[in-house]
C-alpha positions as CSV (number, residue, x, y, z in Angstrom):
1,X,19.1,2.8,-2.1
2,X,17.4,4.7,0.6
3,X,17.0,3.7,4.2
4,X,13.3,3.5,5.2
5,X,13.3,4.8,8.3
6,X,14.9,8.0,7.3
7,X,12.2,8.3,4.7
8,X,9.3,8.2,6.7
9,X,10.8,10.2,9.8
10,X,11.7,13.0,7.3
11,X,8.2,13.1,6.1
12,X,5.3,13.9,8.7
13,X,2.5,13.0,6.0
14,X,3.5,10.5,3.6
15,X,-0.5,9.5,3.2
16,X,-0.6,5.8,2.4
17,X,2.2,3.9,1.5
18,X,2.9,0.7,0.0
19,X,6.4,-1.3,0.0
20,X,6.9,-4.4,-1.9
21,X,10.6,-6.4,-1.9
22,X,12.7,-9.1,-1.6
23,X,14.4,-10.0,1.9
24,X,18.0,-9.8,2.2
25,X,18.2,-13.8,2.4
26,X,16.5,-13.8,-1.1
27,X,14.0,-16.1,0.6
28,X,11.2,-13.9,0.9
29,X,8.6,-11.7,-0.5
30,X,8.0,-8.7,1.4
31,X,5.1,-6.5,1.5
32,X,4.1,-3.5,4.1
33,X,1.0,-1.1,3.6
34,X,0.4,1.6,6.1
35,X,-2.5,4.4,6.3
36,X,-2.0,7.6,8.1
37,X,-4.8,10.2,8.5
38,X,-5.5,14.2,9.4
39,X,-9.0,13.9,10.1
40,X,-11.0,11.9,12.7
41,X,-13.0,10.3,10.1
42,X,-9.5,9.1,8.5
43,X,-8.0,8.2,11.9
44,X,-10.9,6.4,13.3
45,X,-10.1,2.9,11.6
46,X,-8.3,-0.1,12.2
47,X,-7.0,-3.1,10.3
48,X,-8.6,-6.3,11.0
49,X,-7.9,-9.7,9.5
50,X,-10.2,-11.0,6.4
51,X,-10.4,-14.6,4.9
52,X,-8.0,-13.4,2.2
53,X,-6.3,-10.7,3.3
54,X,-7.3,-7.3,5.7
55,X,-10.2,-5.1,5.6
56,X,-10.7,-1.6,7.1
57,X,-13.0,-1.2,10.1
58,X,-14.2,2.3,11.7
59,X,-12.7,1.7,15.2
60,X,-15.7,3.9,16.6
61,X,-18.8,3.5,14.2
62,X,-20.5,6.4,15.7
63,X,-17.7,8.8,14.4
64,X,-18.1,7.4,10.7
65,X,-18.9,10.5,8.6
66,X,-18.5,9.0,5.0
67,X,-17.3,5.4,4.8
68,X,-16.6,5.6,0.6
69,X,-13.1,6.3,0.6
70,X,-12.2,5.0,4.1
71,X,-13.8,1.2,4.4
72,X,-12.1,-1.1,1.8
73,X,-10.0,-4.3,1.5
74,X,-6.2,-3.0,1.5
75,X,-4.9,-6.7,0.8
76,X,-6.7,-9.5,-1.0
77,X,-4.5,-12.6,-1.6
78,X,-5.2,-15.5,-4.0
79,X,-3.7,-18.8,-5.0
80,X,-1.3,-16.7,-7.4
81,X,-1.3,-13.2,-6.0
82,X,-0.9,-10.8,-3.0
83,X,-3.1,-7.7,-4.0
84,X,-2.1,-4.4,-2.1
85,X,-3.9,-1.1,-2.8
86,X,-5.1,2.1,-1.0
87,X,-8.6,1.7,-2.2
88,X,-11.6,-0.5,-3.4
89,X,-9.6,-1.2,-6.7
90,X,-8.2,-4.0,-4.9
91,X,-11.3,-5.7,-5.7
92,X,-11.2,-4.5,-9.3
93,X,-7.6,-5.9,-10.0
94,X,-8.9,-9.3,-8.1
95,X,-11.9,-9.5,-10.5
96,X,-9.9,-8.9,-13.6
97,X,-7.6,-11.1,-12.8
98,X,-9.8,-13.8,-12.1
99,X,-11.3,-13.2,-15.6
100,X,-7.9,-13.3,-17.2
101,X,-7.2,-10.0,-17.8
102,X,-4.4,-7.9,-16.5
103,X,-3.4,-5.6,-13.6
104,X,-2.7,-3.0,-16.0
105,X,-6.3,-3.6,-17.9
106,X,-7.9,-3.3,-14.4
107,X,-6.4,-0.4,-13.3
108,X,-7.4,1.4,-17.0
109,X,-10.9,1.4,-15.5
110,X,-10.1,3.4,-12.1
111,X,-9.0,7.0,-11.7
112,X,-7.5,9.1,-8.6
113,X,-9.7,9.6,-5.7
114,X,-12.6,12.2,-6.2
115,X,-11.8,14.1,-3.2
116,X,-11.0,17.6,-4.8
117,X,-8.8,19.8,-3.8
118,X,-6.1,16.9,-3.0
119,X,-7.1,14.4,-5.8
120,X,-5.4,11.5,-3.9
121,X,-3.7,9.2,-6.2
122,X,-4.7,5.4,-6.2
123,X,-1.7,3.5,-5.6
124,X,-1.9,-0.6,-6.2
125,X,0.9,-3.4,-6.1
126,X,0.6,-6.7,-7.2
127,X,3.2,-9.7,-6.4
128,X,2.8,-12.8,-8.7
129,X,4.0,-16.0,-7.6
130,X,5.0,-18.8,-9.9
131,X,7.3,-21.8,-9.9
132,X,8.8,-21.0,-6.2
133,X,9.4,-17.3,-7.3
134,X,8.0,-14.3,-7.7
135,X,7.7,-10.6,-9.6
136,X,6.1,-7.3,-8.8
137,X,4.2,-4.1,-10.1
138,X,3.5,-1.3,-8.7
139,X,0.7,1.5,-9.9
140,X,0.0,5.1,-9.5
141,X,-3.0,6.9,-10.8
142,X,-2.7,10.4,-10.6
143,X,-4.3,13.9,-11.4
144,X,-2.7,15.2,-14.5
145,X,-3.3,18.9,-12.8
146,X,-4.6,20.5,-10.2
147,X,-7.9,20.4,-11.4
148,X,-8.7,16.8,-12.0
149,X,-8.9,17.4,-15.7
150,X,-7.9,14.1,-16.7
151,X,-5.9,10.8,-14.9
152,X,-2.7,9.8,-15.8
153,X,-1.3,6.1,-15.0
154,X,2.2,4.6,-14.5
155,X,2.9,1.3,-13.9
156,X,6.7,-0.1,-12.7
157,X,7.5,-4.0,-13.2
158,X,10.3,-5.7,-10.8
159,X,12.4,-8.5,-10.7
160,X,13.3,-9.3,-7.1
161,X,16.5,-8.5,-5.7
162,X,17.6,-9.7,-2.9
163,X,17.3,-6.3,0.0
164,X,15.7,-4.3,-2.2
165,X,12.2,-2.8,-1.9
166,X,10.1,-0.3,-3.6
167,X,8.2,2.7,-1.8
168,X,5.1,4.1,-3.5
169,X,3.0,6.7,-1.6
170,X,0.3,9.2,-2.0
171,X,1.8,12.5,-0.7
172,X,5.3,14.0,-0.7
173,X,4.5,15.8,2.3
174,X,2.0,17.8,4.2
175,X,0.2,20.7,2.9
176,X,-3.3,22.2,1.7
177,X,-3.9,20.9,-0.9
178,X,-1.8,18.0,0.1
179,X,1.1,17.5,-2.7
180,X,0.8,14.0,-4.5
181,X,3.6,11.3,-5.0
182,X,5.8,12.5,-7.9
183,X,8.7,10.2,-9.6
184,X,9.1,6.9,-9.9
185,X,8.8,4.3,-6.6
186,X,11.6,5.1,-4.4
187,X,14.2,2.2,-3.6
188,X,14.6,1.2,0.0
189,X,15.9,-1.3,1.9
190,X,13.8,-4.3,3.7
191,X,14.7,-6.7,6.5
192,X,14.8,-10.6,7.1
193,X,12.9,-10.6,10.3
194,X,9.1,-9.6,10.3
195,X,8.7,-8.4,13.7
196,X,12.0,-6.0,13.4
197,X,11.1,-4.4,10.1
198,X,7.5,-4.0,11.5
199,X,8.9,-2.5,14.4
200,X,11.1,-0.2,12.4
201,X,7.9,1.1,10.0
202,X,5.7,1.7,12.8
203,X,8.2,3.8,15.0
204,X,9.3,5.7,11.9
205,X,5.7,6.8,10.7
206,X,4.4,10.1,12.7
207,X,3.0,9.8,15.9
208,X,0.1,12.2,15.3
209,X,-0.8,10.8,11.9
210,X,0.2,7.2,12.0
211,X,-3.0,4.7,12.0
212,X,-2.5,1.2,10.9
213,X,0.2,-0.8,9.6
214,X,-0.2,-4.4,7.6
215,X,3.4,-6.3,7.1
216,X,3.7,-9.9,5.2
217,X,6.3,-12.0,4.9
218,X,5.7,-14.9,2.1
219,X,7.8,-17.6,0.9
220,X,7.6,-18.3,-2.7
221,X,8.8,-22.0,-2.4
222,X,5.9,-23.1,-0.7
223,X,3.5,-20.8,-0.1
224,X,4.1,-20.2,3.7
225,X,3.7,-16.9,5.2
226,X,3.7,-14.7,8.5
227,X,1.5,-11.2,8.6
228,X,1.8,-9.0,11.5
229,X,-1.0,-5.6,12.0
230,X,-0.3,-2.7,14.0
231,X,-3.3,-0.3,14.8
232,X,-2.8,2.8,17.0
233,X,-6.6,2.3,18.0
234,X,-6.9,-0.4,20.2
């Protein structure tokens, strides 16, 4: 297991990142999602609450150039799921599940982002709640080569283990083009306290590149939850 603060401090540009896991006391499903940015357009964002999760908004609408890959709902919460992604595939997953299909079937219809030469991976996660317990999956859709020839799809399914989370992010570091994430989601530590965990994550992200952070702790026994949102643009 890696220490999440050490992983984040050692990477100036992980891009967008999802962490899902189980609190050390075994009582909470833990979710975190952060965005980073290098361009003015990417940095000009904030997370705001929505009725069923959160959405991104332009901090200064006058600076928004192309909203297509910037404005979306990173988190959608239904009666039985919490869905978190780095793009509008959040809605694709929700819509497929509501029609009786699966997480994997939804993502078969999607691909990496059309932002050549980076071909940014689409990363997605879902927590499924049932019978006072939960399980979760993570997915990454990434280009099979540096030309965007085709899309490779990987899904990882997990049973919760107290104190363990899994971290999936879009990039392994900064560069031009930016190198995509490789391998399995990284096993990382999680906390019992949402405020200390939020502070640890936010303080560990690169100061120049971090933009926004969302953290959610949900008790599967009764469905109660707590959420924290941190935005660099205030």
